[in-house]
C-alpha positions, 0 to 999 in steps of 0.5 A: 500500500502506498504512502498516499493511500495510507495517509488517505486511510488515516484522514478517513478514519480520523474524519470519521472519529471526529464525526462521531466526536462532534455527535456526542459533544455537538460543540463548537470545537468539534464540529469545526474540528469535523468540518476541518477535515471534511474540508481536507478530504474535499481538497484531496479529493479535488486534487485527486480528480483534477490530475485525473481529469488533466491526464484523461485529457492529454489522452487526446494526443494519444496514438490509436492502436487495435486491441484484443481481449487476452484474458476475461474472468468474472468476479462475484462479490457478495453482498449482504448476509440476507443474500441482496446485493450480490454482484458480478464484476467483469474483469478483463485484460486488453492486449496491444502493441506499441514500439514493437513490445506487447503490452497489457492493461486492466479494465480498471485502468482504461478510462471507463466508468466504474459501473461495470457491476452486473447483477447475473454471471450470465450479464457479466459474461455477456459484457466480456463478449460484447467487449471481445465483440467491439463494444468500445470500438477496436482501438484503444489510445496509448500514450507515446511517452508511457506506452504502458498507459492506455486508454479506451475512452479519451476525455473526461469520464462522467465519474471524474465530473461526479467526484469533482461535483461531490468534492466541491459540494462537500467543501462548500457545506463544510465552509457554510457549516463553519461560517454559520451559515448552516446548522445541523444541530439545533440548540433549542430546547422546547419546554411544555 
């Protein structure tokens, strides 16, 4: 696990603990601490997403190369214990050539949206077959500076836009809370 991932997980844990603390104490300091940590998380997400979007935009200058599905499998993701929310996730590896070398790229790293989850094994397997048949076309776009990096779709994905909007909303809500334009906890008591 990289240092960035570890730091992010620690920040997430600290934010969760401060949320519990703010809920229990309901004081100004605890709420401002929570808002500060939420803002840092939002900024972290904003920086990550804008970097990802910048890389996605640079893919317009990349070189098209034909690809094939080299390997594929379907991963079963178990849902809750009552049998609800079981999902099937197709995993496939695309193979392409660039500069006389053969490269492989997993479907998690080809600039697609995150929604490749299916309710049945048949649907997930069918999706892989549709990819083999050209669902995303026959070409992917290879980064000439780093041929191990290639995208099936050039440009910004809807997941990147959604993440960007979510991060901005989180930052704005934290700011509005700290400036007392939004009050999450009522400090009034009704006496009968």
